[in-house]
VOGU-3710 file (C-alpha; in Angstrom, 3 decimals, decimal comma):
1> maeakkkqlr> -54,942/25,852/123,825  -56,213/27,562/120,704  -55,348/24,545/118,587  -57,062/22,221/121,057  -60,290/24,220/120,921  -60,245/24,427/117,149  -63,350/22,949/115,535  -62,865/19,402/114,349  -64,099/18,799/110,801  -66,124/15,706/110,168
11> qieepfvalg> -64,821/13,055/107,811  -65,739/13,747/104,206  -66,853/10,810/102,101  -65,233/10,108/98,768  -67,112/11,074/95,574  -68,585/8,304/93,457  -70,240/7,876/90,066  -73,990/7,350/90,450  -75,530/4,224/88,961  -77,585/4,626/85,820
21> psgvairdrl> -81,326/3,929/85,468  -82,608/0,355/85,509  -86,086/0,886/84,037  -88,051/2,836/81,438  -91,609/4,189/81,565  -93,482/5,960/78,762  -97,074/7,197/78,574  -99,639/8,061/75,944  -103,243/9,226/76,059  -106,145/6,963/75,142
31> khltaederv> -108,101/9,233/72,818  -111,497/8,797/71,179  -112,787/6,236/73,662  -116,462/5,397/73,259  -118,959/5,411/76,118  -118,901/1,612/76,105  -115,109/1,589/76,331  -115,159/3,825/79,406  -117,880/1,741/81,011  -115,899/-1,449/80,533
41> lrlvgehvgh> -112,733/0,131/81,900  -114,609/1,348/84,976  -116,160/-2,061/85,616  -112,844/-3,881/85,244  -111,042/-1,347/87,443  -113,684/-1,550/90,172  -113,807/-5,349/90,150  -110,036/-5,959/90,214  -109,570/-3,048/92,628  -111,980/-4,685/95,054
51> lasldlkarc> -109,990/-7,902/94,820  -106,768/-5,966/95,428  -108,239/-4,412/98,584  -109,232/-7,823/99,938  -105,818/-9,267/99,130  -103,995/-6,388/100,826  -106,158/-6,844/103,911  -105,311/-10,540/104,020  -101,591/-9,846/103,567  -101,548/-7,269/106,379
61> adgldhnsda> -103,399/-9,714/108,640  -100,701/-12,357/108,052  -97,975/-9,960/109,198  -94,623/-11,643/109,783  -96,203/-15,111/109,622  -96,650/-14,927/105,850  -95,130/-17,731/103,778  -95,333/-19,225/100,298  -98,312/-21,403/101,220  -100,338/-18,363/102,305
71> waarkqslta> -99,380/-16,592/99,079  -100,504/-19,581/96,991  -103,822/-19,747/98,828  -104,458/-16,025/98,251  -103,606/-16,282/94,569  -105,851/-19,304/94,132  -108,826/-17,516/95,652  -108,228/-14,492/93,399  -107,913/-16,646/90,276  -111,472/-17,888/90,635
81> esssrwagav> -112,751/-14,275/90,584  -110,525/-13,009/87,758  -107,750/-15,022/86,038  -104,351/-16,396/86,949  -102,533/-13,436/85,396  -104,771/-10,849/87,056  -104,231/-12,675/90,351  -100,467/-12,675/89,862  -100,442/-8,927/89,203  -102,595/-8,226/92,263
91> tkathdqwal> -100,514/-10,330/94,654  -97,248/-8,827/93,398  -98,608/-5,301/93,887  -99,742/-6,302/97,383  -96,285/-7,594/98,314  -94,627/-4,421/96,986  -97,043/-2,229/98,942  -96,488/-4,160/102,162  -92,696/-3,973/101,782  -92,876/-0,236/101,102
101> srrcqlahiq> -94,986/0,251/104,227  -92,396/-1,614/106,284  -89,617/0,655/104,996  -91,676/3,753/105,740  -92,408/2,395/109,209  -88,702/2,023/109,919  -88,021/5,565/108,684  -90,813/6,843/110,954  -89,269/5,087/113,963  -85,856/6,572/113,213
111> sleagvktva> -87,405/10,041/112,955  -89,149/9,609/116,309  -85,929/8,413/117,923  -84,080/11,492/116,645  -86,864/13,747/117,947  -86,888/12,125/121,389  -83,107/12,409/121,642  -83,093/16,090/120,684  -85,943/17,131/122,986  -84,524/15,166/125,918
121> hrlsqpigdk> -81,123/16,802/125,447  -82,562/20,311/125,323  -84,685/19,673/128,392  -81,557/18,646/130,299  -79,822/21,966/129,513  -80,287/25,145/131,596  -83,056/27,459/130,450  -81,675/30,110/128,146  -78,464/28,221/127,313  -77,465/29,028/123,733
131> gtkrapggyr> -75,627/25,795/123,063  -73,088/25,259/120,291  -73,065/24,378/116,629  -72,583/20,742/117,538  -75,309/20,483/120,176  -78,425/22,606/120,805  -78,875/24,511/124,048  -81,775/24,821/126,429  -85,204/26,287/125,767  -85,887/29,995/126,024
141> skhewfqktr> -88,401/30,100/128,843  -90,036/27,987/131,529  -93,265/27,948/129,531  -91,531/26,516/126,452  -89,676/24,019/128,649  -92,984/22,819/130,114  -94,622/22,488/126,723  -91,650/20,482/125,455  -91,987/18,044/128,362  -95,471/17,290/127,105
151> rlailehrld> -94,121/17,026/123,578  -91,505/14,530/124,774  -94,174/12,377/126,416  -96,174/12,338/123,155  -93,132/11,379/121,084  -92,135/8,626/123,484  -95,656/7,182/123,369  -95,675/7,262/119,576  -92,258/5,626/119,511  -93,362/2,816/121,811
161> varaereagv> -96,453/2,167/119,681  -94,438/2,183/116,442  -91,848/-0,218/117,841  -94,523/-2,580/119,112  -96,280/-2,557/115,736  -93,044/-3,250/113,902  -92,210/-6,188/116,142  -95,718/-7,567/115,571  -95,557/-6,983/111,795  -98,470/-4,508/111,790
171> vhvvrggrrl> -98,532/-1,894/109,020  -101,088/0,760/108,109  -101,841/1,074/104,387  -104,522/3,132/102,641  -105,351/2,140/99,080  -105,952/5,421/97,317  -103,635/7,461/99,522  -103,945/8,813/103,043  -103,771/12,402/101,828  -106,803/11,963/99,594
181> lntrhhleaa> -108,586/10,163/102,422  -108,014/13,092/104,798  -109,210/15,502/102,119  -112,685/14,070/102,665  -112,844/15,993/105,964  -111,685/19,274/104,377  -113,675/19,513/101,176  -114,198/23,258/101,478  -110,482/23,947/101,817  -109,783/21,633/98,859
191> qltetewrer> -112,555/23,313/96,830  -114,215/19,975/96,104  -117,725/18,674/96,368  -118,459/15,288/97,870  -119,265/13,902/94,420  -115,987/15,147/92,946  -114,024/13,728/95,849  -115,816/10,402/95,517  -114,884/10,171/91,834  -111,210/10,770/92,604
201> weaerwflaa> -111,266/8,314/95,489  -112,775/5,519/93,416  -110,444/6,164/90,474  -107,364/5,950/92,710  -108,542/2,614/94,122  -109,104/1,004/90,727  -106,634/-1,631/89,588  -105,860/-1,701/85,863  -102,264/-2,917/85,734  -100,645/-6,055/84,368
211> dgesgkrfgn> -97,068/-7,326/84,487  -95,396/-8,441/81,272  -94,281/-11,937/80,327  -91,384/-12,657/78,012  -92,231/-15,152/75,297  -95,929/-14,262/75,217  -97,517/-12,457/72,329  -96,370/-8,813/72,338  -94,971/-9,283/75,849  -98,246/-9,171/77,783
221> etirvtpege> -101,317/-11,393/77,754  -103,557/-9,392/80,105  -103,229/-5,908/78,572  -101,987/-6,361/75,040  -100,838/-3,571/72,707  -99,985/-4,371/69,106  -97,286/-2,566/67,099  -100,102/-0,703/65,323  -101,303/0,689/68,684  -104,407/-1,482/69,200
231> vsiklpapla> -105,180/-1,998/72,915  -107,057/-5,050/74,166  -107,820/-6,279/77,686  -108,380/-9,793/78,966  -111,629/-9,464/80,941  -112,001/-11,116/84,363  -114,266/-14,151/84,494  -117,349/-12,339/85,951  -117,127/-9,708/83,153  -116,428/-12,061/80,243
241> hlanakhgry> -119,871/-11,367/78,779  -118,718/-7,834/77,879  -116,087/-9,101/75,428  -116,176/-7,863/71,829  -113,350/-10,122/70,572  -112,306/-13,746/70,790  -111,108/-15,490/73,962  -112,867/-13,094/76,312  -110,970/-9,968/75,234  -112,228/-6,420/74,836
251> vlaskvafah> -110,619/-4,219/72,169  -110,667/-0,455/72,772  -111,537/1,959/69,981  -108,499/4,108/70,829  -105,041/3,498/69,446  -101,798/4,612/71,067  -98,606/5,870/69,483  -95,792/6,493/71,927  -93,923/9,574/70,775  -91,108/9,104/73,279
261> rgaqwrdrie> -89,084/5,883/72,949  -91,656/4,561/70,516  -89,046/2,744/68,439  -87,614/0,995/71,494  -91,075/-0,070/72,632  -91,987/-1,382/69,187  -88,767/-3,377/68,861  -89,401/-4,880/72,270  -92,963/-6,058/71,704  -92,162/-7,376/68,226
271> anravayrih> -89,580/-9,613/69,896  -92,228/-10,708/72,462  -90,257/-9,285/75,386  -92,017/-8,393/78,645  -93,720/-4,990/78,902  -95,889/-3,951/81,858  -98,928/-1,726/81,263  -101,075/0,433/83,501  -104,290/2,278/82,589  -105,020/5,372/84,639
281> hdvqrgrwyl> -107,987/7,755/84,683  -107,335/11,449/85,369  -110,623/12,604/86,896  -109,718/16,301/86,872  -109,099/16,362/83,124  -111,460/13,564/82,211  -108,724/11,698/80,329  -107,479/8,121/80,191  -103,773/7,280/79,921  -101,780/4,140/79,158
291> taawsippvk> -98,309/3,740/80,703  -95,826/1,173/79,389  -92,794/0,170/81,456  -89,972/-2,321/81,162  -86,662/-3,013/82,854  -83,310/-2,454/81,191  -79,802/-3,597/82,129  -78,251/-1,010/84,459  -76,210/1,513/82,534  -72,527/0,798/83,109
301> tvpletarae> -70,870/3,622/84,974  -67,546/4,945/83,737  -64,524/4,956/86,054  -64,161/8,057/88,181  -60,902/9,077/86,509  -62,531/8,833/83,088  -65,428/10,976/84,242  -62,980/13,661/85,397  -60,926/13,710/82,206  -62,831/16,456/80,351
311> gmvgvdtnad> -63,747/18,717/83,223  -66,887/19,024/85,276  -70,036/21,062/85,804  -70,612/21,662/89,504  -74,261/22,097/90,466  -75,558/23,504/93,735  -79,173/22,523/94,432  -81,383/25,181/96,014  -85,046/25,635/96,826  -85,799/27,540/93,610
321> hfaayqldph> -82,882/27,097/91,210  -79,754/25,187/90,189  -76,510/27,170/90,425  -74,005/25,698/87,957  -70,393/26,492/87,114  -68,081/24,897/84,537  -64,615/23,772/85,649  -61,686/22,476/83,618  -59,901/19,226/84,573  -57,551/21,209/86,836
331> gnpvgdprrf> -60,434/22,661/88,854  -60,281/26,184/87,429  -63,620/27,992/86,873  -64,409/28,661/83,228  -66,693/31,450/82,046  -69,564/32,824/84,093  -71,995/31,107/86,455  -75,331/29,859/85,183  -78,642/29,542/87,002  -81,622/27,398/86,057
341> fydltgsaeh> -84,774/28,350/87,909  -87,864/26,311/88,795  -91,043/26,910/90,777  -92,055/24,190/93,244  -95,461/25,591/94,129  -98,759/24,265/92,869  -99,787/20,753/91,950  -97,510/17,729/91,837  -97,680/17,629/88,028  -96,576/21,272/87,849
351> rdaqirhais> -93,661/20,701/90,238  -92,525/17,636/88,317  -92,680/19,527/85,030  -90,648/22,388/86,505  -87,921/20,011/87,668  -87,783/18,250/84,298  -87,562/21,575/82,464  -84,722/22,850/84,683  -82,806/19,577/84,344  -83,251/19,664/80,558
361> qllhwanrcg> -81,758/23,166/80,422  -78,859/22,083/82,623  -78,080/19,026/80,495  -78,217/20,957/77,205  -75,858/23,591/78,611  -73,460/20,896/79,857  -73,365/19,373/76,371  -72,587/22,771/74,860  -69,735/23,180/77,346  -68,210/19,921/76,126
371> vktigienld> -68,064/18,185/79,493  -69,195/14,629/80,105  -69,866/14,746/83,839  -72,003/16,702/86,284  -71,051/16,967/89,943  -73,869/17,289/92,445  -74,269/16,987/96,201  -75,531/13,725/97,632  -78,322/15,471/99,544  -80,709/13,762/101,936
381> ftaektrekh> -82,711/15,941/104,311  -84,674/13,112/105,917  -83,560/13,935/109,463  -82,660/17,617/109,025  -86,121/19,065/108,454  -87,837/18,026/111,693  -89,143/20,667/114,047  -87,255/19,132/116,969  -83,907/19,726/115,234  -84,431/23,328/114,096
391> grkkrfrqli> -87,028/24,470/116,640  -88,396/27,903/115,806  -86,673/28,061/112,422  -89,884/27,354/110,549  -88,835/29,175/107,382  -85,572/27,236/107,286  -87,452/23,959/107,680  -89,736/24,952/104,837  -86,697/25,898/102,751  -84,918/22,565/103,040
401> sgiptgklka> -88,216/20,717/102,716  -88,783/22,448/99,386  -85,506/21,276/97,866  -86,306/18,329/95,555  -83,847/15,716/96,796  -85,347/12,300/96,047  -87,193/13,264/92,879  -84,184/15,233/91,650  -81,870/12,239/91,976  -84,139/9,947/89,999
411> rlvsmaaehg> -84,862/12,503/87,280  -81,294/13,711/86,897  -79,732/10,252/86,660  -82,247/8,964/84,116  -82,226/12,103/81,949  -78,431/12,451/82,063  -78,033/8,882/80,825  -80,006/9,794/77,693  -77,555/12,639/76,993  -74,481/10,489/77,566
421> lsivavdpay> -73,560/12,316/80,785  -72,373/10,804/84,049  -73,337/11,980/87,535  -70,729/12,229/90,288  -72,178/12,528/93,791  -70,089/14,261/96,457  -70,346/14,825/100,182  -72,202/18,124/100,820  -70,130/18,995/103,908  -68,866/22,601/103,971
431> tsmwgdqhwr> -69,370/23,211/100,241  -71,384/26,408/100,703  -69,176/27,738/103,507  -65,823/27,052/101,847  -67,061/28,094/98,421  -68,213/31,433/99,787  -64,965/31,876/101,729  -62,475/31,032/98,993  -64,167/31,638/95,633  -66,872/34,272/95,883
441> kpltsskrkm> -64,709/37,358/96,380  -61,872/36,507/93,936  -64,331/35,874/91,083  -66,535/38,911/91,717  -65,902/41,788/89,334  -67,720/44,701/87,795  -68,951/42,411/85,010  -69,562/39,252/87,045  -71,837/38,989/90,053  -71,139/35,978/92,243
451> srhdaagiai> -73,531/34,614/94,821  -72,930/32,148/97,619  -74,669/29,471/95,551  -72,428/30,091/92,526  -69,343/29,709/94,710  -70,826/26,496/96,148  -71,109/25,135/92,604  -67,342/25,640/92,189  -66,682/23,901/95,498  -68,854/20,934/94,481
461> grralghpir> -67,146/20,669/91,100  -63,650/20,774/92,622  -64,551/18,085/95,146  -65,956/15,922/92,347  -62,696/16,404/90,410  -60,667/15,316/93,420  -59,186/18,764/94,132  -59,309/20,536/97,497  -61,867/23,301/97,754  -59,760/25,828/99,617
471> rrtapphddq> -57,523/28,104/97,556  -53,930/28,448/98,719  -51,511/31,265/97,889  -48,238/30,291/96,227  -44,982/31,663/97,697  -43,456/34,640/95,854  -40,858/34,148/93,127  -37,293/35,297/93,304  -37,657/37,810/90,504  -39,510/38,554/87,302
481> sdrrghrtvq> -37,676/35,898/85,311  -40,038/33,296/86,761  -37,139/30,870/87,050  -39,117/28,615/89,376  -41,502/27,754/86,616  -45,261/28,089/86,408  -46,940/29,155/89,626  -49,370/26,825/91,347  -52,312/27,496/93,614  -51,021/24,820/96,010
491> aepsarrreg> -48,482/25,912/98,624  -46,202/23,950/100,885  -47,295/23,550/104,529  -44,369/25,772/105,596  -45,461/28,733/103,445  -46,894/31,607/105,433  -50,476/32,766/104,802  -51,058/29,736/102,586  -54,710/29,494/103,708  -55,549/32,957/102,414
501> trppvterah> -56,884/33,909/99,014  -54,461/35,093/96,343  -53,933/38,840/96,945  -53,957/41,382/94,133  -50,709/42,760/92,680  -48,732/44,284/95,558  -49,514/47,935/96,075  -51,094/48,041/92,623  -47,587/48,250/91,126  -48,870/47,789/87,588
511> darrrigeqr> -51,884/50,066/87,923  -51,471/52,644/85,197  -53,767/55,122/86,922  -51,267/55,613/89,739  -48,418/56,264/87,356  -50,128/58,998/85,357  -48,261/62,258/85,874  -45,392/60,580/87,770  -41,847/60,351/86,532  -40,007/57,512/88,163
521> mrepsasntv> -36,363/57,814/87,340  -33,752/55,450/88,709  -29,982/55,567/88,779  -28,289/53,362/86,213  -26,903/51,081/88,898  -30,227/50,754/90,688  -31,684/48,402/88,065  -29,494/45,589/89,313  -30,085/46,218/92,996  -33,791/47,013/93,308
531> rdarssgnwq> -35,860/43,846/93,577  -39,179/43,448/91,872  -42,083/44,631/93,989  -43,996/41,426/93,565  -41,147/39,312/94,955  -40,016/41,650/97,721  -43,460/42,135/99,202  -43,130/45,981/99,506  -42,711/48,959/97,209  -40,218/51,764/97,797
541> qmplldta> -40,318/54,851/95,620  -36,830/55,684/94,334  -35,783/59,318/94,903  -35,702/61,593/91,882  -32,305/62,613/90,523  -31,166/66,132/91,238  -30,563/67,659/87,822  -30,054/71,208/89,034
//
């Protein structure tokens, strides 16, 4: 009966080597712009941004009935107000935005379905039922049960509306961002005036981006940057009178010099390979930036066995730090645990900088350790941070919501590729629990403090190396001669207490402090008959000889 009621573990997915980055983006500041330069940039951004808004509205109105003929008609109407290349960039951005909205809509429907299922299940349980780890119980009181019935009705209505909109091809998109739009109603809380908010809103809705074209001069005809850093823009037809160069182009007074990947960018544009550019205005700082981006062939991933050949660094991701531990190819911990902290409060730029700084420290330390691979959990808290799943556990929801999952994946993979490191993603099931159970206590000493997160890093690294997480005790040897060979941490299924951690030396037989002041004398014949304490499992003190 006890075996039948034993908790069934879920199937653990096999580790895999994450794919490398497929694109590159670099940025530099446009310094020393004149007043005329800024005026031209504003006019171009407003004009093309207005066209982008109209095109997005037309695309959303088409819904699922959109086809190539409708796309051609939209592009033709935009070409008359700008140029063919500006129109191509606008329509491509519109298609990408519409596709992203459809994916977000599907994720929203899945979240609502999970919420409806959870609330309906809890409402069907008796009030006060505690439930199990697999399934939640009932609600605490009749008042909470009643409030959740209203919550269920709201979720079901939202789910019906979302499903109907998806079937009809209706999406809701806000150019400039819904968060910034809602900030308009909370200016005092955001510490903004209406004028300041208006400046940010208009800047976010500008459109100053152009896709590259291979074979064209310097890889882009709309926004062109020469190897010397000169930036010029092809003006739309209604603004052609503002040109200060030939063929309706406007040359900015600022010159760019990409400090990061500058050599790669220069080699690319000198070969007339495609480079996409985007000009962005930071209203808060009053600065203009130019971002260059291009696609690269996906970095070839090494075989899993090759990635495991030189050991691993297991990393446990937490809300405020990375807990890392180095392991050799056999899965044995090496050295002491390391922690790399970050602060995810404040602005988005601050949070992104904190993540990049922590990842940089982790990668430099991994290179010093001599390993070529980092093992990390394949985390995704999309469905685990809803209030319907965790109920009153608001702090826990905030905790898992604060862990940078999506941004961490993208940053870590791209930055690790630059250091020649591979990323092995593993299933996160039971890593913290088994790491704490099997590795925390054995590695804790007076000089080493182990936390649950440090032990989880070992568990993640061992799973990435293909070793089991749980430590098993080897059976005792026959005697001190060690005739069975080197001991192993893996025991046969028939060995007793194989699931336990390796115990210390039996009865502290080799502890010198217990032998101080004691005289242990044995008969000459006893040396061949008394078994070693470590192999016998018990210690018997031999009687002292009577010398009287």
